[in-house]
C-alpha positions as CSV (number, residue, x, y, z in Angstrom):
1,M,-101.3,-45.6,-170.7
2,S,-100.4,-49.3,-170.4
3,A,-96.8,-50.4,-169.7
4,S,-95.2,-52.2,-172.6
5,V,-94.2,-55.8,-171.8
6,P,-90.6,-56.5,-172.6
7,T,-90.1,-59.3,-175.1
8,K,-87.3,-61.9,-174.7
9,S,-84.7,-61.7,-177.3
10,P,-84.3,-65.1,-179.2
11,A,-81.5,-67.2,-177.8
12,P,-78.5,-67.4,-180.1
13,A,-78.5,-70.6,-182.1
14,T,-75.8,-73.0,-180.9
15,R,-73.4,-74.1,-183.6
16,R,-73.4,-77.9,-184.0
17,A,-70.0,-79.5,-184.0
18,P,-69.0,-80.5,-187.5
19,D,-69.4,-84.2,-188.1
20,D,-65.9,-85.5,-189.1
21,T,-67.0,-89.1,-189.5
22,K,-66.8,-89.1,-193.2
23,L,-63.4,-87.4,-193.2
24,A,-62.1,-89.9,-190.6
25,L,-63.3,-92.9,-192.7
26,L,-61.6,-91.3,-195.7
27,F,-58.3,-91.3,-193.9
28,I,-58.8,-94.8,-192.4
29,A,-59.9,-96.3,-195.7
30,P,-56.4,-97.0,-197.2
31,A,-55.1,-98.8,-194.1
32,L,-58.4,-100.6,-193.6
33,I,-58.4,-101.8,-197.2
34,G,-54.8,-102.9,-197.0
35,F,-55.6,-104.8,-193.7
36,L,-58.6,-106.6,-195.2
37,V,-56.8,-107.4,-198.5
38,F,-53.4,-108.4,-197.2
39,M,-54.3,-109.8,-193.7
40,V,-57.9,-110.8,-193.2
41,W,-58.6,-112.3,-196.6
42,P,-55.3,-114.3,-196.8
43,T,-56.0,-115.6,-193.3
44,I,-59.5,-116.8,-194.2
45,R,-58.3,-118.2,-197.5
46,G,-55.4,-120.1,-195.7
47,I,-57.8,-121.6,-193.1
48,Y,-60.0,-122.8,-196.0
49,L,-57.0,-124.3,-197.9
50,S,-55.8,-126.1,-194.8
51,F,-58.8,-128.4,-195.3
52,T,-58.1,-129.1,-198.9
53,S,-55.5,-130.7,-201.2
54,F,-54.2,-127.9,-203.4
55,N,-51.2,-127.7,-205.7
56,L,-52.0,-124.7,-207.9
57,L,-52.6,-126.9,-211.0
58,T,-56.0,-128.2,-210.0
59,P,-58.8,-126.7,-208.0
60,P,-58.7,-127.2,-204.2
61,K,-60.2,-130.6,-203.2
62,W,-61.9,-130.8,-199.8
63,I,-60.2,-133.5,-197.7
64,G,-61.4,-132.5,-194.2
65,L,-58.8,-133.0,-191.4
66,D,-56.4,-135.1,-193.4
67,N,-53.7,-132.3,-193.4
68,Y,-53.9,-131.9,-189.7
69,V,-53.7,-135.7,-189.1
70,R,-50.6,-135.7,-191.4
71,M,-49.1,-132.8,-189.5
72,I,-49.5,-134.6,-186.2
73,H,-47.7,-137.7,-187.5
74,D,-45.0,-135.7,-189.4
75,P,-41.6,-136.1,-187.6
76,V,-40.1,-133.2,-189.7
77,F,-42.8,-130.9,-188.5
78,W,-42.1,-131.7,-184.8
79,N,-38.4,-131.3,-185.4
80,A,-39.1,-127.9,-186.9
81,I,-41.1,-127.0,-183.8
82,K,-38.2,-128.1,-181.6
83,V,-35.7,-126.1,-183.6
84,T,-37.9,-123.1,-183.7
85,V,-38.5,-123.1,-179.9
86,Y,-34.7,-123.5,-179.3
87,Y,-34.1,-120.5,-181.5
88,V,-36.8,-118.4,-179.9
89,A,-35.4,-119.2,-176.4
90,L,-31.9,-118.2,-177.4
91,N,-32.9,-115.1,-179.4
92,I,-35.4,-113.7,-176.8
93,G,-33.3,-114.5,-173.8
94,I,-30.1,-112.8,-175.1
95,Q,-31.9,-110.0,-177.0
96,T,-34.1,-109.0,-174.0
97,V,-31.2,-108.9,-171.5
98,L,-28.9,-106.9,-173.9
99,A,-31.7,-104.5,-174.9
100,L,-32.6,-103.9,-171.2
101,V,-29.0,-103.2,-170.3
102,I,-28.5,-100.8,-173.3
103,A,-31.8,-99.0,-172.6
104,V,-30.9,-98.5,-168.9
105,M,-27.4,-97.2,-169.8
106,M,-28.9,-94.8,-172.3
107,Q,-31.3,-93.5,-169.7
108,R,-28.9,-93.3,-166.7
109,L,-25.7,-92.2,-168.5
110,T,-26.6,-90.3,-171.6
111,Q,-29.7,-89.5,-173.7
112,K,-27.9,-88.1,-176.8
113,T,-30.0,-88.4,-180.0
114,W,-27.1,-89.4,-182.1
115,L,-26.4,-92.4,-179.8
116,R,-30.0,-93.6,-180.3
117,G,-29.4,-93.4,-184.0
118,I,-26.3,-95.5,-183.8
119,V,-28.1,-98.1,-181.6
120,L,-30.9,-98.3,-184.2
121,T,-28.6,-98.6,-187.2
122,P,-28.4,-102.4,-187.4
123,Y,-32.2,-102.6,-187.5
124,L,-32.2,-100.5,-190.7
125,V,-30.2,-103.3,-192.5
126,S,-32.5,-105.8,-194.1
127,N,-32.5,-109.4,-192.9
128,V,-31.2,-110.6,-196.3
129,V,-28.2,-108.3,-196.3
130,A,-27.4,-109.0,-192.6
131,A,-27.5,-112.8,-193.4
132,M,-25.2,-112.4,-196.4
133,V,-22.7,-110.2,-194.5
134,F,-22.5,-112.6,-191.6
135,L,-22.3,-115.6,-194.0
136,W,-19.1,-114.1,-195.3
137,I,-17.8,-113.0,-192.0
138,L,-18.3,-116.4,-190.3
139,D,-17.3,-118.5,-193.3
140,Y,-15.3,-121.6,-192.3
141,Q,-12.4,-121.0,-194.8
142,L,-12.5,-117.4,-195.8
143,G,-14.3,-115.6,-193.0
144,I,-12.4,-113.0,-191.0
145,T,-13.7,-114.5,-187.8
146,N,-12.3,-117.9,-188.4
147,N,-9.0,-116.4,-189.8
148,I,-8.6,-114.6,-186.5
149,I,-9.4,-117.8,-184.5
150,A,-6.9,-119.7,-186.6
151,A,-4.2,-117.0,-186.2
152,I,-4.3,-117.3,-182.4
153,G,-3.9,-121.1,-182.6
154,L,-7.5,-122.3,-182.1
155,D,-9.5,-124.6,-184.3
156,R,-11.8,-123.0,-186.8
157,I,-15.5,-123.1,-185.9
158,P,-18.1,-124.3,-188.5
159,F,-20.7,-121.6,-187.5
160,F,-23.2,-122.4,-190.3
161,T,-22.3,-126.0,-191.1
162,S,-22.4,-127.6,-187.6
163,G,-25.6,-128.8,-186.1
164,G,-24.5,-127.6,-182.7
165,W,-23.5,-124.1,-183.8
166,V,-26.0,-123.2,-186.5
167,I,-29.0,-122.1,-184.4
168,P,-26.9,-120.1,-181.9
169,T,-25.2,-118.4,-184.8
170,I,-28.5,-117.5,-186.5
171,A,-29.8,-116.3,-183.1
172,F,-26.7,-114.1,-182.8
173,V,-27.2,-112.6,-186.2
174,N,-30.8,-111.7,-185.4
175,V,-29.9,-110.4,-182.0
176,W,-27.4,-108.1,-183.6
177,R,-30.0,-106.8,-186.0
178,H,-32.9,-106.4,-183.6
179,V,-31.4,-105.5,-180.2
180,G,-31.2,-101.8,-181.0
181,Y,-34.9,-101.6,-181.9
182,T,-35.9,-103.5,-178.8
183,A,-33.6,-101.3,-176.6
184,L,-35.4,-98.2,-178.0
185,L,-38.8,-99.6,-177.1
186,I,-37.6,-100.3,-173.6
187,F,-36.0,-96.8,-173.4
188,A,-39.3,-95.2,-174.3
189,G,-40.9,-97.1,-171.4
190,L,-38.1,-95.9,-169.1
191,Q,-39.0,-92.3,-170.0
192,T,-42.5,-92.8,-168.5
193,I,-41.0,-93.6,-165.0
194,P,-41.0,-90.3,-162.9
195,E,-37.5,-89.2,-161.8
196,T,-39.0,-88.5,-158.3
197,V,-39.2,-92.2,-157.5
198,Y,-35.5,-92.5,-158.1
199,E,-34.8,-89.5,-156.0
200,A,-36.8,-91.0,-153.2
201,G,-34.8,-94.2,-153.5
202,R,-31.5,-92.3,-153.3
203,M,-32.8,-90.5,-150.1
204,D,-33.5,-93.9,-148.6
205,G,-29.9,-95.0,-149.4
206,A,-30.8,-97.5,-152.2
207,S,-28.0,-98.4,-154.6
208,E,-28.4,-98.4,-158.4
209,V,-28.8,-102.2,-158.4
210,T,-31.5,-102.1,-155.8
211,M,-33.4,-99.3,-157.6
212,F,-33.2,-101.3,-160.8
213,R,-34.6,-104.4,-159.1
214,R,-37.2,-102.7,-156.9
215,I,-38.2,-99.7,-159.0
216,T,-37.2,-100.0,-162.7
217,I,-38.3,-103.6,-163.4
218,P,-41.7,-103.4,-161.6
219,L,-42.6,-100.1,-163.2
220,L,-41.4,-101.2,-166.6
221,R,-43.4,-104.5,-166.5
222,P,-46.2,-103.4,-169.0
223,I,-43.6,-102.2,-171.6
224,L,-41.5,-105.4,-171.1
225,S,-44.6,-107.5,-171.6
226,L,-45.4,-105.7,-174.9
227,V,-41.8,-106.0,-176.0
228,L,-41.7,-109.7,-175.2
229,I,-45.0,-110.3,-177.1
230,I,-43.7,-108.5,-180.2
231,T,-40.3,-110.2,-180.1
232,I,-41.6,-113.7,-179.4
233,V,-44.1,-113.5,-182.3
234,G,-41.5,-112.2,-184.6
235,S,-38.9,-114.8,-183.6
236,F,-41.3,-117.7,-184.3
237,Q,-41.5,-116.3,-187.9
238,V,-37.8,-116.3,-188.5
239,F,-37.2,-117.1,-192.2
240,D,-34.8,-114.8,-194.0
241,T,-31.6,-115.7,-192.2
242,V,-32.2,-119.4,-192.5
243,A,-33.2,-119.2,-196.2
244,I,-30.0,-117.2,-197.1
245,A,-27.4,-118.8,-194.8
246,T,-28.3,-122.5,-194.4
247,Q,-31.4,-123.6,-196.4
248,G,-32.5,-125.6,-193.3
249,G,-29.3,-127.5,-193.0
250,P,-27.2,-129.3,-192.0
251,V,-29.6,-132.2,-191.8
252,N,-32.6,-130.2,-190.7
253,S,-30.6,-128.6,-187.8
254,S,-31.8,-125.2,-188.8
255,R,-35.1,-126.1,-190.5
256,V,-37.3,-123.8,-188.5
257,L,-41.1,-124.0,-188.9
258,Q,-41.5,-121.0,-191.3
259,F,-38.8,-122.4,-193.6
260,Y,-40.5,-125.8,-193.6
261,I,-43.8,-124.2,-194.4
262,Y,-42.2,-122.4,-197.3
263,D,-40.4,-125.5,-198.6
264,V,-43.7,-127.5,-198.5
265,A,-45.6,-124.8,-200.3
266,F,-43.2,-123.5,-202.9
267,G,-40.8,-126.4,-203.1
268,R,-43.3,-129.3,-203.2
269,F,-46.4,-127.3,-204.2
270,Q,-48.4,-128.9,-201.3
271,F,-50.3,-125.7,-200.4
272,G,-53.0,-127.4,-198.4
273,Y,-50.6,-129.1,-196.0
274,A,-48.5,-125.9,-195.8
275,S,-51.7,-123.9,-194.9
276,A,-52.5,-126.5,-192.2
277,M,-49.1,-125.9,-190.6
278,S,-49.6,-122.1,-190.9
279,V,-52.9,-122.4,-189.1
280,G,-51.1,-124.5,-186.4
281,L,-48.5,-121.8,-186.0
282,L,-51.2,-119.2,-185.8
283,I,-52.9,-121.1,-183.0
284,V,-49.6,-121.5,-181.1
285,L,-48.8,-117.8,-181.3
286,M,-52.3,-116.9,-180.2
287,V,-52.1,-119.1,-177.2
288,I,-48.6,-117.9,-176.3
289,T,-49.7,-114.3,-176.6
290,F,-52.8,-114.7,-174.5
291,V,-51.0,-116.6,-171.7
292,Q,-48.2,-114.2,-171.6
293,Y,-50.5,-111.2,-171.6
294,R,-52.5,-112.7,-168.7
295,L,-49.5,-113.8,-166.6
296,S,-47.6,-110.5,-167.0
297,R,-50.7,-108.4,-166.4
298,A,-49.7,-106.2,-169.3
299,D,-52.8,-104.0,-169.0
300,D,-52.1,-103.1,-165.4
301,S,-49.4,-100.5,-164.6
302,D,-48.0,-99.7,-161.2
303,L,-47.8,-96.1,-162.2
304,S,-51.6,-95.6,-162.3
């Protein structure tokens, strides 16, 4: 009688992981369509219009580099660049220092959720509303600030009507609105720093100031770089406060580049020239972002 040869049982079929590509594309599609329609296409269209003469009433007429030549020789354009850079320097310098101080205080003293909500509250106010409120508060004749200044025997300050005061005032308004949001971004970065490094610093006898200089700032560098890139790009695009409070005055003292582009496009209907200045601003922001990213080594963390 021959022995039966055992047969191998068939291996269980492995289940293939479901392909979620179509589902992922479905969820991405709305954002992708919005990005293409409202970002990519306007950018391409704007670059094309920058080489044309276009006023909405007639079809665009190709004129080559004439708009860029005009931009180089336009004194108002260069004044707008100077005013914008001055505003950015004030806004970023004050905002970053204050936001860093607020973030460190929230981390070292208290981390209450309600406090973060209070800090973020000004950011929830629109730029237009903030500009209108401060326009009333800082009014030369009726503003409560100047009434208090006059009550203590000092001269009233023309915050929005003086060439020397207007840009610092606009910078102050936007610092008030954005500093809480910036502080929360930095606070989130502080949360990634392990508490053990501070404990080691205390064991070595380091003071709070020393730990801030030698531990907090170096480990916070990638987050600070990101915050600076976001705030600098946003500051170069300041528009609302100027449009509501000063309309570029007095005598171009607050005519920042974004407002000048708007005025040329929708005030004079020179969309080709406005597009050329917009492309110039785009190139400036790209260069600033690239240089800042490389110099700050934003992609390299000391925590890794």
